[in-house]
C-alpha positions in Angstrom: -7.3 -8.2 -29.7 -8.4 -8.8 -26.0 -12.0 -8.3 -25.2 -13.0 -5.2 -23.2 -12.4 -6.1 -19.5 -16.0 -5.2 -18.7 -17.6 -7.2 -21.5 -18.3 -10.2 -19.2 -20.1 -7.9 -16.8 -22.2 -6.3 -19.5 -23.1 -9.8 -20.9 -24.2 -11.0 -17.4 -26.3 -7.9 -16.7 -27.9 -8.1 -20.2 -28.8 -11.8 -19.5 -30.6 -10.7 -16.3 -32.3 -7.9 -18.2 -33.4 -10.2 -21.0 -34.9 -12.6 -18.4 -36.9 -9.7 -16.8 -38.3 -8.8 -20.2 -39.3 -12.4 -20.9 -41.1 -12.6 -17.5 -43.0 -9.4 -18.4 -44.0 -10.7 -21.8 -45.0 -14.1 -20.5 -47.3 -12.3 -18.1 -48.8 -10.4 -21.0 -48.0 -7.0 -19.4 -46.9 -3.8 -21.1 -44.1 -1.8 -19.6 -46.5 0.9 -18.6 -48.8 -1.5 -16.7 -45.8 -3.1 -14.9 -44.5 0.3 -13.9 -47.9 1.3 -12.5 -48.2 -2.0 -10.6 -44.7 -1.6 -9.1 -45.1 2.1 -8.3 -42.4 3.2 -10.7 -42.0 5.6 -13.5 -42.3 3.9 -16.9 -38.7 4.9 -17.8 -37.5 2.6 -15.0 -38.9 -0.5 -16.7 -37.1 0.5 -19.9 -33.8 1.1 -18.1 -34.0 -2.3 -16.3 -34.9 -4.2 -19.5 -32.1 -2.6 -21.5 -29.5 -3.2 -18.7 -28.9 0.6 -18.4 -29.6 0.3 -14.6 -28.7 -2.9 -12.7 -31.7 -4.1 -10.7 -31.6 -4.2 -6.9 -33.0 -7.3 -5.1 -36.1 -5.2 -4.2 -36.6 -4.3 -7.9 -36.5 -7.9 -8.9 -38.9 -9.0 -6.2 -41.3 -6.2 -7.2 -41.0 -7.1 -10.9 -41.6 -10.8 -10.4 -44.5 -10.2 -7.9 -46.2 -7.9 -10.4 -45.8 -10.5 -13.1 -47.0 -13.4 -11.0 -43.5 -15.0 -11.1 -42.4 -14.8 -7.5 -40.8 -18.2 -7.8 -38.2 -16.8 -10.3 -37.0 -13.9 -8.1 -34.4 -15.8 -6.1 -32.6 -17.1 -9.1 -32.5 -13.7 -10.7 -31.2 -12.0 -7.6 -28.4 -14.6 -7.5 -27.6 -14.0 -11.1 -27.5 -10.2 -10.4 -25.1 -10.7 -7.5 -22.9 -12.9 -9.7 -22.7 -10.1 -12.3 -21.9 -7.6 -9.5 -19.0 -9.8 -8.4 -17.5 -9.5 -11.8 -17.1 -5.7 -11.5 -15.9 -4.8 -8.1 -15.3 -1.2 -7.3 -12.2 -0.5 -5.2 -14.2 1.8 -3.0 -16.5 -1.0 -2.0 -13.7 -3.5 -1.0 -11.5 -0.8 0.4 -14.1 0.7 2.7 -12.5 -0.6 5.8 -8.9 -0.2 4.6 -6.5 -2.2 2.5 -5.6 -5.1 4.9 -8.9 -6.9 4.4 -8.5 -6.6 0.6 -5.1 -8.3 0.7 -6.4 -11.1 2.8 -9.5 -11.6 0.6 -7.2 -13.0 -2.1 -5.8 -15.9 0.0 -8.4 -18.5 -1.0 -7.9 -17.7 -4.7 -4.2 -17.8 -4.4 -4.2 -21.1 -2.5 -6.3 -22.9 -5.1 -4.3 -21.6 -8.1 -1.4 -23.6 -9.4 -0.2 -21.4 -12.3 -0.3 -17.6 -12.2 0.3 -15.6 -15.4 0.7 -11.9 -14.7 1.3 -8.9 -17.0 2.2 -5.5 -15.5 2.9 -2.3 -17.3 2.8 0.0 -14.3 4.2 -1.6 -11.1 6.1 -4.6 -9.9 3.8 -7.6 -9.5 2.5 -7.9 -5.9 4.1 -11.3 -5.3 7.6 -9.9 -5.9 7.2 -6.6 -4.0 9.6 -5.7 -1.2 8.4 -4.3 2.1 9.6 -0.8 1.3 8.1 -0.8 -2.2 4.8 -2.2 -1.1 4.6 0.4 1.7 5.2 3.2 -0.8 2.7 1.9 -3.3 -0.1 1.0 -0.8 0.5 4.4 0.8 -0.2 6.2 -2.5 -3.2 4.0 -3.2 -4.6 4.7 0.3 -4.2 8.4 -0.1 -5.6 8.5 -3.6 -8.7 6.4 -2.8 -9.0 8.1 0.7 -9.2 4.7 2.5 -8.8 4.2 6.3 -5.1 4.2 7.1 -4.1 0.6 7.7 -1.2 0.6 5.3 1.3 -1.0 7.8 -1.1 -3.9 8.4 -1.9 -4.2 4.7 1.7 -4.4 3.8 2.3 -7.2 6.3 -0.8 -9.0 4.9 0.5 -8.7 1.3 4.0 -9.9 2.2 2.6 -12.8 4.3 0.4 -13.8 1.4 3.2 -13.6 -1.1 5.5 -15.7 1.0 2.9 -18.4 1.5 2.3 -18.9 -2.2 5.7 -18.2 -3.7 7.9 -20.2 -1.4 5.6 -23.1 -0.5 3.9 -25.7 -2.6 4.4 -26.4 -6.3 2.9 -23.2 -7.7 4.4 -21.5 -10.8 4.5 -17.8 -11.6 4.9 -16.6 -15.1 5.5 -12.8 -14.8 6.0 -10.3 -17.7 6.6 -6.7 -17.0 7.3 -3.7 -19.2 10.8 -2.1 -18.9 8.9 1.0 -17.7 8.1 -0.8 -14.5 11.9 -0.8 -13.8 12.2 2.9 -14.4 8.9 4.1 -12.8 10.0 5.2 -9.3 7.8 4.0 -6.5 9.2 5.5 -3.3 12.7 6.9 -3.1 15.9 5.8 -4.9 16.8 3.5 -2.0 13.4 1.8 -2.2 13.7 1.3 -5.9 17.3 -0.1 -5.6 16.1 -2.6 -3.0 13.2 -3.6 -5.2 15.2 -4.0 -8.3 17.8 -6.0 -6.4 15.1 -8.3 -5.1 13.9 -8.9 -8.7 17.4 -10.1 -9.6 17.3 -12.5 -6.6 13.8 -13.7 -7.3 14.8 -14.7 -10.8 16.7 -17.6 -9.2 13.5 -19.0 -7.6 12.5 -22.2 -9.4 8.9 -21.2 -9.3 9.4 -17.8 -10.9 9.7 -17.0 -14.6 10.3 -13.2 -15.0 10.4 -11.6 -18.5 10.9 -7.9 -19.3 9.6 -6.3 -22.5 12.4 -3.8 -23.6 11.6 -0.3 -24.7 13.2 -1.3 -28.0 10.9 -4.3 -28.6 9.0 -4.2 -32.0 5.5 -4.2 -30.7 3.1 -6.8 -31.9 0.9 -6.2 -28.8 0.2 -2.8 -27.3 0.4 -2.1 -23.5 -2.9 -2.8 -21.7 -4.1 -2.9 -18.1 -2.4 -5.1 -15.5 -4.0 -8.5 -15.5 -3.5 -12.0 -14.0 -4.8 -15.3 -15.2 -5.3 -17.9 -12.5 -4.7 -21.3 -14.0 -6.9 -21.1 -17.1 -10.1 -20.6 -15.3 -10.3 -16.9 -14.4 -8.7 -13.6 -15.3 -8.6 -10.4 -13.3 -7.9 -7.0 -14.8 -7.1 -4.0 -12.6 -8.7 -0.6 -13.6 -8.3 2.7 -11.7 -11.7 2.4 -10.1 -12.4 -1.3 -10.0 -11.2 -4.8 -10.6 -12.9 -6.9 -13.3 -13.2 -10.7 -12.8 -13.5 -12.5 -16.1 -14.8 -16.1 -16.1 -16.3 -16.5 -19.5 -14.1 -19.1 -21.2 -13.8 -17.2 -24.5 -12.6 -14.1 -22.7 -10.2 -15.9 -20.5 -8.7 -17.3 -23.7 -8.3 -13.8 -25.0 -6.2 -12.9 -21.9 -4.2 -16.1 -22.3 -3.5 -15.1 -25.9 -2.5 -11.6 -24.9 -0.1 -13.1 -22.3 1.4 -15.3 -24.9 2.0 -12.3 -27.1 3.6 -10.3 -24.2 5.8 -13.4 -23.4 7.1 -13.5 -26.9 8.1 -9.8 -26.7 9.9 -10.2 -23.4 13.5 -11.1 -22.8 14.6 -13.5 -20.1 17.7 -14.6 -18.2 20.8 -12.7 -18.8 19.1 -10.2 -21.1 16.4 -9.4 -18.4 19.0 -9.1 -15.7 20.9 -6.6 -17.9 17.8 -4.4 -18.1 17.2 -4.6 -14.4 20.9 -3.8 -13.7 20.8 -0.9 -16.1 17.8 0.5 -14.2 19.6 0.1 -10.9 22.6 2.0 -12.3 20.4 4.8 -13.5 19.3 5.5 -10.0 22.7 7.1 -9.4 
């Protein structure tokens, strides 16, 4: 069973909280004395030490100063920022629109050789057509109420996909649920074009596309969309945030899950038959 996608974040934040507690104890201070010294309510010390509330840089500086440990503040602030980078709220990275978010992935994509992606909801980004991406990003923009830069965001996504899929020696192992073929994003024409492109993309030497049929006997339940970049990092997509997983044991869980999904999927002629059936069902 894969770990909770937020467990890496919780572990990182707990590590910072544990360090704060040790600094207080090494200083011989009670929580009450620390709170008074920092000008806080006592409950704030408890919340920070138990990782209920993530500390701000100002909180860490005040804590370390009160405990005579100013030299430890910089490292703790860096550790906190690292934990924050694991759990990234969409509203934070979509504040200026979707185009910048698309472009922010370019360094990660360029340094990755093998992509393993599982999708239960939409077509993976690297295989989206212009019309499909436009309909999808439009719905995301409207739902999250981001600035309307959908046209530019679509161009950025397609440019990024073209640069990684058709250039270099990268490999893409993609597994989708059959529901992705049936879940209509945009109108029937948009879906027909997208499904047709999937059929074409299956001929790309860098692409392995598997489809998990509705009729598959499940040994692995459907979970959130995720991608594993090489074997170093996994990223899971939630409604409100993306979770970056770098703890080796958790990355291995995602690799294990991907292996299970891959074994459930069909490939080649069987996958093409499912895609063609979905095209025919559009009428």
